[in-house]
N, C-alpha and C positions, 0 to 999 in steps of 0.2 A: 359837513363830513370831510375828513381828510382823504387824500387819494389812496392811502393805504387802507383806510376803513372801507372804501367802496368794494375792494376785492374781497374782503371778509364778508361784507354784506351780501355779495352775490354768491357766496358759498365756495369761493376759491381759497382754500386754506392749505393747499398742497405745497410742500417745500420742494423746489426744483433743483436744489443743489445736488451735485454728483451725477446728474443725468447724462453728462458728457462722457463719463468714464466707460460705460458699456459701448458707446459709439466709438470711442478711441480704440478700445480693445478689439472690437469687430473689424475696424479698418486695418489694424495691425495684423490680424489673422488673414484677412484678404490679401494684404500686401505680401506677407510671407508666402502664402500659397502661390501668388502671382510670380514672385521671384523664383520659386521652385519650378514652376511650369516653364518659365522662360529659360532657366538654366538647363532643364532636361531636354527641351526642344532644341536648344542650341547644341548640346552634346550630341544628340542624335543627328542633327543636320551636319555637323562637322565630321562625324564618322562616315556619313553617307557621302560627303564630298571627297574624303580621302579614298573611299571605296570606288567612287567614280573614276578617279585618276588611275587606280589599280586596274579596274576593268578596262579602261581605254588602253592602257599599256599591254594588257593581256590580249585584247582583241588585235592590236597592232602586231604583236608578235605572231599570233595565229595567222593573220593575213600575210605577214612578211614571209612566213614559211612557204607559202605558195609562190611568192614572187622570187624567192631565191632557193627554193627546195631542189632536191635531186631530180624531181620530175622535169623541171625546166631544162636542166643540163643534159639529162639522158634522152628526153623525148622532144625537147623544143616546145614551142607554144602551139598548141592544137587550136583548131577552129579559128583561124585567122587572128592569132594574137591573143586568144582568150586563155587565161590561166585556169587550170583545173584545180579547184579547191575541194578538199575532202574533209568531211567532219572529223574523221579519225586523226588525220594529220594535224588539223587545227587544234583539236582537243589535247593531243600530246604536247604540242608547242605551248599551249596555254598552261598546262599543268607544270611543265618544265620552267616556264617563266615565273610562275607563282612560287615555286621552290627556290629558284635562283635569287629572287629579290627579297626572300625572307618573309613573304606575306603571311605564312602560317604562324610565324613567331610573333609578328606585329599585331595580328588579328586572331587571337585564340578562338577556335571554333569556326573559322572561315570555311565556307562551303562554296565549291564551284557548282552552281545550280545548273547551268547549261552552257553549251557551246553550239551555236547554230551557224550553219554555212548556207548562204543563198548564192548558189552558183550562177544564177541568172544575173544578179546584180553585183556579183563578185564581192560580197561582204561577209565578214565574220562578226557575229554578235556573241558577247560573253555576259553572263549574268552571275554575279557574286552575291553572297549573303552572309551576314554575321549578326550575332546577338550583341546588343550594346548594353553596357552597365550604366544606368542613369544615376547621377549623383544624389538625387532626392527621391524618396519613396512617397509618391502622392497616392492617397487612397483612391481606389478604383482604376488605377493605371498600372500596367505591368512595369516592373522595374528592370526587366530584361527584354525589351522589344526586339524583334528581328528586322534588321534593316537590309534592303536589297539595293543593288545598283546594276546598271547595264552600260556596257561600252560596246562600240562598234567601230570597225575599220573597213575601208574599201580598198581594193587593189585596182590600180589603173596601169595600163601599159603605155609608155611614152612612144611616140613615133607613129 
């Protein structure tokens, strides 16, 4: 019996040509989905990184208001050199900062979610949020996720 006859004798007459085509198509689909996910995650990450910078700048401006505000010049530093931070003054400074740097134009739909002042630690915390348009629409994933970022700044008194 020839080697090719043994396979027929055992009942194996199936033709296996073309069986790699479905596997290649499957791998291509997985690869395209993977590229889409990586691209979308990168876009969201980069938008959040730029929001981090904006939130840090806004928090610094809010904290700077206390360090150089009218309260310091009019009343001096109360409580042995402690600056008085107020949430209202910090929020106003943050809102002005966002308008001055053109943040609302660069980030359509930008929301100032919160401005918190911790007078004990002399910090200003700013939270910003914006919807991000992702380049690829992946089934089961929102194409407009909401990305948030937080920045904080502390005020210290030299001397």
